[in-house]
C-alpha positions, 0 to 999 in steps of 0.5 A: 517515503515514509508512509505514516497513515493512510485513509481509506473507503469502504462500502463494507466497514464490517467485513473489512474489519474482520479481515484485517483484524481477525483474518490477517491479525492485525492489531486494532487501534481505534474504532468509531461507528463508521471507521476502525484503524490497524497498526501495520508496522510504522503505518496506521491504516484507517478504513471509513464507511463509504456509499460507494464501491471503491478499490484500491491497491496497495502493499506492505513491506514485509521483513525480506528474509521471510518472504517464503514463510509471510506467503505460506501465512497468506495462503493459509487465511485467503486465497492468493491471486495467480497469474496462470500457475504462478502465485509467488512473484519475482521481480528481478528489476525491483529486486523483490518477491511478492504475493497478491490477494483480495481483502474483504472489499475487493482491494488487491492488497501485496505483501512484498519483500524488497531485497534492497532492504535487507533484514536478518530477523529470526523465526517464521513470519508473524504479522508483526513482520509487517514494516509498513505500507509501502505503495499506494495506487494513484490513477490519473489521466496524464502520468507525466503531469502528476509525476511532474507535480509530485517532484515539484510539490512533495520532492518525490523522485520517479522510481523505475517505470515508464513515465507514461502509463506507469511510474512509482515515485518515492523509494522502496519504503514508500511509493506512489504507484501513478498509473493511467486509469485504464491501466489494469492492477497486475495480476488482475484485470481489475482497471485502476480507478479514481478513489479518495484517499488521504495519507500522511508521509514524513517530510521536512515540514508540516503541510497538506496538499491536494492532488489537482483534480483529483481526491487524493489528500496528502499531508507531510509531517516532520513528527520523527518516526520509527522504522522499526516494526516491532 
């Protein structure tokens, strides 16, 4: 599942633009009076102005052999989230290392190095070593129902998870993290909440679906995509 484009909403557009372009150093590739877009590997990330607070959880895949310098890169620019004394998280079941931080709008953002996606790029981490957005939280009331919908309508299979309160669907390139609305986003105490998004993923045909009962718009695109972030 390749996430080509993701559109999210924020009350603090100017602060978000500063965070993503100046603090993290992403390239801005578009701007209007009420939105801006940055490039993150093969993903275009857009924030749009909103009147209400929306909180999301999403993750960026990074070049997996640079996870240590990537964590230092983030730590030099913004505080890392922790659990106890831990700021770096090793997920053995996922064969991954990750760190978390808040952006200017309070979203829970993750940099994750998935070691099953082996890379051997040279040099220390730079923001160009983001390969793309690889996770987006999808809070729902009934996880199993939405997982079944994603399987039937989008051909996305479950990946890890428990099938009841937390169930990723997709693969390591891209996952919807389908979770119950009362579940907290690790490693915070922020409860998952419904917030609108529009997303475009690579698919065999061009179509658009809206998850029934939720403001989640998913477009599949047959346009070819390069997996190289450079």
